[in-house]
C-alpha positions in Angstrom: -79.8 -196.1 117.6 -82.2 -194.5 115.4 -82.7 -195.9 112.1 -83.0 -192.7 110.1 -79.6 -191.6 110.9 -79.0 -194.4 108.9 -80.7 -193.0 105.8 -78.6 -191.1 103.2 -80.3 -187.9 100.5 -79.4 -187.9 97.5 -77.6 -184.5 98.3 -75.9 -186.3 101.1 -74.4 -188.8 98.6 -73.8 -185.9 96.5 -71.9 -183.9 98.5 -69.9 -186.7 100.2 -68.9 -188.1 96.6 -68.0 -184.2 95.4 -70.1 -184.8 91.8 -72.4 -182.2 90.0 -75.8 -183.4 90.9 -76.3 -185.3 86.7 -73.8 -188.0 88.2 -75.2 -188.4 91.0 -78.4 -189.0 89.7 -76.6 -191.0 87.1 -74.4 -193.3 90.3 -78.3 -193.7 92.6 -80.2 -195.3 89.6 -77.5 -197.6 88.1 -75.4 -198.4 90.9 -76.9 -197.5 94.9 -80.8 -199.3 95.6 -82.8 -196.9 96.8 -85.8 -196.6 98.7 -88.7 -194.5 97.8 -91.5 -193.0 99.8 -93.7 -190.7 98.2 -91.2 -188.2 95.6 -88.2 -188.6 98.8 -85.4 -190.7 98.0 -82.9 -192.3 100.4 -80.2 -194.5 100.3 -79.3 -196.9 103.4 -75.1 -195.5 105.0 -74.2 -199.0 104.7 -75.8 -199.4 100.9 -73.3 -196.4 100.3 -71.1 -197.4 101.7 -70.1 -200.7 99.7 -70.6 -199.1 97.1 -67.7 -197.0 98.1 -66.7 -200.6 98.8 -66.7 -202.0 95.3 -65.2 -198.6 93.5 -62.1 -199.1 95.7 -58.9 -198.9 93.3 -55.4 -200.5 95.3 -53.0 -197.9 94.9 -50.1 -199.3 91.9 -52.8 -201.2 90.0 -53.3 -200.7 86.8 -57.4 -199.2 87.4 -55.8 -196.5 89.5 -53.9 -194.7 86.7 -55.6 -192.1 84.8 -59.3 -190.7 85.9 -61.8 -193.8 86.4 -65.3 -193.5 84.9 -68.3 -193.2 87.0 -66.3 -192.9 90.6 -64.2 -196.1 89.4 -67.1 -198.5 89.5 -68.5 -198.7 86.0 -68.7 -197.0 82.7 -72.0 -196.0 82.2 -74.3 -194.3 79.0 -73.8 -191.1 80.3 -69.9 -191.2 80.4 -69.7 -192.7 77.3 -71.7 -189.7 75.9 -70.4 -186.6 78.0 -67.2 -188.2 79.7 -66.6 -188.0 83.6 -66.9 -185.4 85.4 -64.6 -186.8 88.6 
């Protein structure tokens, strides 16, 4: 398998999560490991999927009630300053 098919761009992450560019940038800085080659940033698909697994909330859990912050994973400084847009 071609290794590049396992890499996602920040735009891919943003589209897949349905979030703003600002929120995606914050998540990529604090939640998902990235690779930078010159000006190009990429995320391993496996790292993105691991992030989604960490964010998963079971139905009926107290964490699944209300609006999650930062994709449901951790509250970021951006959330505290501007509120979650998810």
